[in-house]
N, C-alpha and C positions, 0 to 999 in steps of 0.2 A: 139351907146351907148350899140343897143346889145350883141356885139362883148366886149365892155366894162365889161360888170356888165358877160357877156360869161367869161373870160379870168379873171376875179375875182373869179366868183364862181367857177373854175377850182383849181386857186390858193389856196383860201381854204379849198375845200375839198384835194388839194396836204395837206399840210399842214397840217389840221386833221388827216388824215392817214398819217403822217410821225410823228404824236407825236405818234398818239395810239402806232405805231408798235414799236416805240423808245422808251416805257416804258417795254418794255418785257426785249428789249436788256440791257437797261439800269441799271433795275431790277439786287443787287447784287443775284449772284446764291447761292445757298443752301449748304455749306457745307455737304460733303457724311457724314454721321454719325449726324449730327446734330437734324433731326428730331427724330430721334432714341433714342436722348439725351435726346431730352425737351422732358421727359417723360409725363409734366403734361398737355403742348400743349398752353403753353402760347408764347410762339416763343422767348423765351431765356433759356437757359443752368446757375441752378443753385450749387452753391458748389455741392448740394447732387448728382445731376444729374451725374454731372461729374464725382464726386468719383463712382458710382455707374458704372459706364463704365470702367472703372482702372483708372480713373484720380487723378494727386494729383497733392494735396491742390499748393502747390509750381507753377505749370505749369498753374494753375487756375489763381492767384492771376497774374502770371506775362503776361497772355493774356485779363486779365479785363482793360481794356486799361482806361475807366472812370469811375472806383470805386468804383459800384454800386451794388458791391456779385450777378450779372446778367452775361452772356456771349452771346451777338448776335451773330449772324454767322457769322462776321467777327471774333469776339472777340474768338469766338471757336478754329475757322480755326487755331491762333495764340493760342492757348493754345497747343488741337492738339500737332502742331510741337514741343511746347516746352515739353508736353509730352514725346514725340518719343526722342527728347532729351534725357531728365532724363533718362527714359529706357536703351539709349543705352549709355549712361555712366554707371549705374550697369553691363552692362554687358562685356563693358572695365574695372571696375574694377574688376569682376571677375574674369578676364583672367588674368588682373595684379597680382590678390593674388595669382592663378596658378601658374604663371611661378615665382614669387619672393619665392617661397615656395617650388617647385620644385629648382630652382638653389642653396638655403640654405642651401637644403638636401644634391644634389649633394657635394655642397663645404665641407659639415661636413665629420669629419673625423672618427667620433662618429656610422653612418650611413650609411654613402656613398649610397644614394640614388637612384639607379638606378634599382630596383624593389619596388620602391614603386610609386606608383599611387597616382597622384593626382586631384581632381577634387574640384570645389566652384562653389557652389551658393544662390546668396545672403549674401554671405559672410563668409556666414559657409562652413568648408573644407571638405571637407571626404578624410583620406587616406587609403590606400587597398595595400595587396601585400603582398612581402614576405618582414623578417630581419632576422637576424641569434641569435639575445638576447632580453629576456626583457628587457633590458636599451635600446634597441635602437627603440622599440616602444614609451617606454616614453620619449626618445631625439628626435625624430620626432612631436610627440605630443606636445611638450614645445616649439620646432622649429616654426612649424604652429600659437601657439597663437602667438608669436612673433610677427609677419607679421602686419605692422600695417594694421585695415580694416577688419580683421579676428573676429568674432561677436561670433564662435566656430570652436570644432573641433571634429569630428565624425573619432575616429579611427578604421576601420579595417584591421591594421596591424596581419600578422600572423607572425609565429616561423618555419622556414622554419627544417624539420627532418631530 
C-alpha cells in the first residue's frame, strides 16, 4: 500500500508541477510596445492609445478581430503589422511619385529636366535645381501637379544666369 500511495503522491506532485510550469509557457507573450501603448493600464489598447503611438485607424480596425474597439496583445501585434505595411506603402508611393515626375520632366521637350532635382514626402513634391527660363519653372510645376498622388508642389527652381 505504501508504494501505491507513494507513487500516487509523486504522480500528483508531478502533475501539479507540470501544470504550474506550463501556464507560464502557455501564457501569450506580450507584444513589445503593448504595455507602453496601453497608457491607462487596462490590459487593452483603444483606438486613441493606438493613434497616440503613431498608429493608423485603418490598421487598428484591421487588427481588431472581435470588433470591440479595443486591442488585446495579439490584436495589437496584428494591428502593428498592418500599420507597418501602411507606412511602407506610403514610402513606396513617394518613391513612385518621384520617379514619375522625374521621368516626365526628362521626356518633356520644354523642360529637359536633367538639372531638376525631385523629392517627395507624403505626396508633397519639391522641385529644386536650375532651368533656363521662367517658362520652364512654370512647366515643371504643372508636370509635377499632373502626377497622380501629388498633393502639392514646392517649386524652388532657379534660372541659370
